[in-house]
C-alpha positions as CSV (number, residue, x, y, z in Angstrom):
1,M,34.1,-1.4,-22.5
2,N,35.8,1.7,-21.9
3,I,32.8,3.8,-21.7
4,L,31.1,1.4,-19.2
5,R,34.4,1.6,-17.0
6,S,34.3,5.5,-17.2
7,F,30.6,5.5,-16.3
8,W,31.0,3.0,-13.7
9,N,33.8,5.3,-11.9
10,S,32.1,8.5,-12.6
11,P,30.9,10.9,-9.6
12,T,27.3,10.2,-10.7
13,G,27.7,6.5,-12.0
14,L,26.3,3.4,-10.9
15,K,28.3,3.1,-7.5
16,T,26.7,6.4,-6.1
17,T,23.3,7.8,-4.8
18,H,23.5,10.3,-7.5
19,F,22.5,7.5,-9.8
20,W,20.3,5.2,-7.6
21,G,18.5,8.4,-6.1
22,P,16.9,9.4,-9.3
23,A,16.4,5.9,-10.6
24,F,14.0,4.9,-8.1
25,N,12.6,8.5,-7.9
26,W,11.4,8.1,-11.6
27,S,8.3,6.0,-9.9
28,L,6.8,9.4,-9.0
29,P,6.3,10.7,-12.6
30,F,5.5,7.2,-13.8
31,A,2.7,7.0,-11.3
32,A,1.6,10.5,-12.1
33,A,1.3,9.4,-15.8
34,M,-0.5,6.1,-14.9
35,D,-3.2,8.6,-12.9
36,T,-4.0,10.5,-16.0
37,K,-6.4,7.6,-16.9
38,K,-8.4,7.8,-13.8
39,P,-11.1,10.4,-13.3
40,P,-10.1,13.8,-12.4
41,E,-12.4,13.9,-9.4
42,T,-10.2,11.2,-7.6
43,I,-7.1,13.9,-7.9
44,S,-6.0,14.9,-4.4
45,V,-5.4,18.7,-4.9
46,N,-3.5,19.0,-1.9
47,M,-1.1,16.0,-2.5
48,T,-0.7,17.1,-6.1
49,G,0.5,20.7,-5.0
50,V,2.8,19.1,-2.4
51,M,4.3,17.2,-5.3
52,C,4.8,20.6,-7.5
53,V,6.5,22.1,-4.5
54,Y,8.7,19.0,-4.0
55,S,9.9,18.6,-7.6
56,A,10.1,22.3,-7.8
57,S,12.4,22.3,-5.0
58,F,14.6,19.6,-5.9
59,M,15.1,20.6,-9.5
60,R,17.1,23.7,-8.2
61,F,18.9,21.1,-5.7
62,A,19.7,18.9,-8.9
63,W,21.1,22.0,-10.6
64,V,23.2,23.3,-7.8
65,V,24.5,20.2,-6.1
66,R,28.2,19.1,-6.8
67,P,28.4,17.2,-9.2
68,R,25.5,18.4,-11.1
69,N,22.8,15.7,-11.2
70,L,21.2,15.9,-14.4
71,H,19.5,12.5,-14.0
72,L,17.7,13.9,-10.9
73,L,17.0,17.1,-12.7
74,A,15.3,15.3,-15.8
75,C,13.1,13.3,-13.3
76,H,12.0,16.2,-11.4
77,V,11.2,18.2,-14.6
78,T,9.3,15.2,-15.8
79,N,7.3,15.0,-12.2
80,E,6.5,18.8,-12.2
81,T,5.2,18.4,-15.8
82,M,3.1,15.6,-14.9
83,Q,1.9,17.2,-11.5
84,L,1.0,20.4,-13.1
85,Y,-0.9,18.4,-16.1
86,Q,-2.8,16.6,-13.1
87,L,-3.7,19.8,-11.4
88,S,-4.9,21.4,-14.7
89,R,-7.3,18.2,-15.1
90,W,-8.6,18.8,-11.5
91,F,-9.3,22.6,-12.2
92,R,-11.2,21.8,-15.5
93,A,-13.3,19.2,-13.8
94,Q,-14.0,21.6,-10.8
95,R,-15.0,24.4,-13.4
96,A,-17.1,21.8,-15.3
97,L,-18.7,21.1,-12.2
98,E,-19.6,24.6,-11.5
99,Q,-21.1,25.4,-14.8
100,N,-23.1,22.3,-15.1
101,P,-24.5,21.9,-11.5
102,M,-27.6,19.8,-12.8
103,D,-25.0,17.2,-14.0
104,S,-23.9,16.3,-10.4
105,D,-27.3,16.2,-8.9
106,A,-28.3,13.5,-11.5
107,E,-26.0,11.2,-9.8
């Protein structure tokens, strides 16, 4: 019970935006993980690039803000990883289309 009370009253506990912001922000890397099942041609390279810049920026913010928000940092590290994976899928698909132009003509 003491552990719950200390978490409840901590500067990053349940009563603060330091907890709830990252909690809701986890929907971004979860959505990117779900998108890995979709064809790479459907990836928006512009939006994925913006998400990479966004997560990189907020990784730094989560590290320098006081109190340090490791929950937010973990969320943005995960999102950055997922977005970079999505970009790599898109680039590989584009390279495959350039190497086999006949495959795209058959459709």
